[in-house]
C-alpha positions in Angstrom: 110.0 87.6 99.3 109.6 90.5 101.8 109.9 90.1 105.6 106.9 88.1 107.3 105.8 88.6 110.7 103.4 86.0 112.1 101.7 85.9 115.5 101.6 82.5 117.2 98.1 81.3 117.9 98.9 80.7 121.5 99.6 84.5 121.8 96.4 85.2 120.4 94.7 83.5 123.3 97.1 84.4 126.0 97.4 88.1 125.3 93.5 88.8 125.7 93.3 86.8 128.7 95.9 88.5 130.5 98.5 85.6 130.5 100.8 87.6 128.5 101.2 91.1 129.8 103.1 92.9 127.1 104.0 96.1 129.1 104.7 94.6 132.6 106.4 91.2 132.0 110.0 90.5 130.2 109.4 90.3 126.5 112.6 89.1 124.8 113.8 88.6 121.2 115.7 85.8 120.2 117.7 85.2 117.0 117.0 81.8 115.2 118.6 80.2 111.8 117.2 77.4 110.0 113.6 77.5 111.5 110.3 77.6 109.6 107.3 79.0 111.7 105.0 76.3 112.9 101.5 77.2 114.2 101.5 74.4 116.5 104.7 75.7 118.6 103.6 77.3 121.7 106.8 77.7 123.9 110.4 78.7 123.6 111.6 75.3 123.9 109.9 74.3 120.7 112.2 76.7 118.9 115.4 76.8 121.1 117.1 74.3 119.1 117.3 77.0 116.2 118.7 79.7 118.2 122.2 81.0 117.5 124.9 80.1 119.7 125.8 82.7 122.3 128.5 85.1 120.7 129.6 88.5 121.7 127.2 89.9 124.0 124.3 87.9 122.8 123.2 85.4 125.4 121.0 82.2 125.3 117.5 83.3 125.4 118.0 86.6 123.7 117.6 90.2 124.5 114.8 91.8 126.5 112.8 94.7 125.1 113.6 97.1 127.8 112.2 100.7 126.7 109.3 102.1 125.0 107.0 99.4 125.4 103.4 100.7 124.6 99.8 99.6 123.8 97.8 102.1 122.1 95.1 102.9 119.4 95.8 104.2 115.9 93.1 106.8 115.6 93.5 106.5 111.8 92.4 103.0 111.4 90.8 102.4 114.9 93.3 99.3 115.4 95.2 98.9 118.6 98.9 98.1 118.4 101.8 97.0 120.6 105.2 98.6 120.1 108.6 99.1 121.7 111.6 101.3 121.2 113.9 100.0 118.5 116.9 97.7 119.8 120.5 96.7 119.3 120.6 93.0 119.7 124.0 92.0 121.0 127.4 93.3 120.0 130.5 91.8 118.9 128.4 89.0 117.4 129.8 86.6 114.7 126.4 84.6 113.5 124.0 84.0 110.8 120.3 84.1 111.3 117.1 84.7 109.5 114.3 84.4 111.9 113.6 86.7 115.2 111.3 85.2 117.8 109.3 87.5 120.2 108.3 85.7 123.5 107.4 86.2 127.0 110.3 85.1 129.2 109.5 83.1 132.4 113.0 82.1 132.7 112.0 78.4 131.9 112.0 77.7 128.1 109.0 75.2 128.4 106.8 77.8 130.2 108.0 80.8 127.9 105.0 81.4 125.4 105.9 82.5 122.0 104.5 85.6 120.6 105.5 86.2 117.1 108.1 85.1 114.3 109.7 87.6 112.0 111.2 85.8 109.0 113.6 88.0 107.3 113.7 88.2 103.4 117.3 87.1 103.4 119.8 85.7 106.2 121.7 88.2 108.3 125.4 87.5 108.4 127.2 89.3 111.2 130.8 89.4 111.7 131.9 91.0 115.1 128.9 93.3 115.3 125.2 93.8 116.6 121.9 93.8 115.0 119.9 96.9 114.7 116.2 95.6 115.2 114.2 98.6 113.8 110.5 97.8 114.4 107.9 98.6 111.8 106.5 102.1 111.9 103.0 100.7 112.4 104.1 98.6 115.6 105.3 95.2 116.4 101.7 93.9 116.5 98.3 95.0 115.6 94.9 94.3 117.1 91.8 94.4 115.2 
């Protein structure tokens, strides 16, 4: 089974109406283990019980996408896309995870809307290292 990225229904509503500003608000990635995507999940508190324990430089709540955030149009297929620079998530981590959650951080889990869930093909087992998150060359998310 290949990696699967799924956008949460809440994000499909909140991005177009401006409640999630992908370029100007803190967008974070969090590492989870044992989670199964559920379209009924809306906010980070719905998934936070599956987040890996803080380890190395990885802190509870994950890592912010800091550079290279862009929304643009792919002229070849006339689809819009959101992308960001690849990211090293943590360092010195000892953990196992299989899901990566993208969400808007408000600083409060119960008001931080979920954007997407990347379920990796296999669990990632880290031993005193970071995780290189390399986004798809087509972007993190496409808009039709």
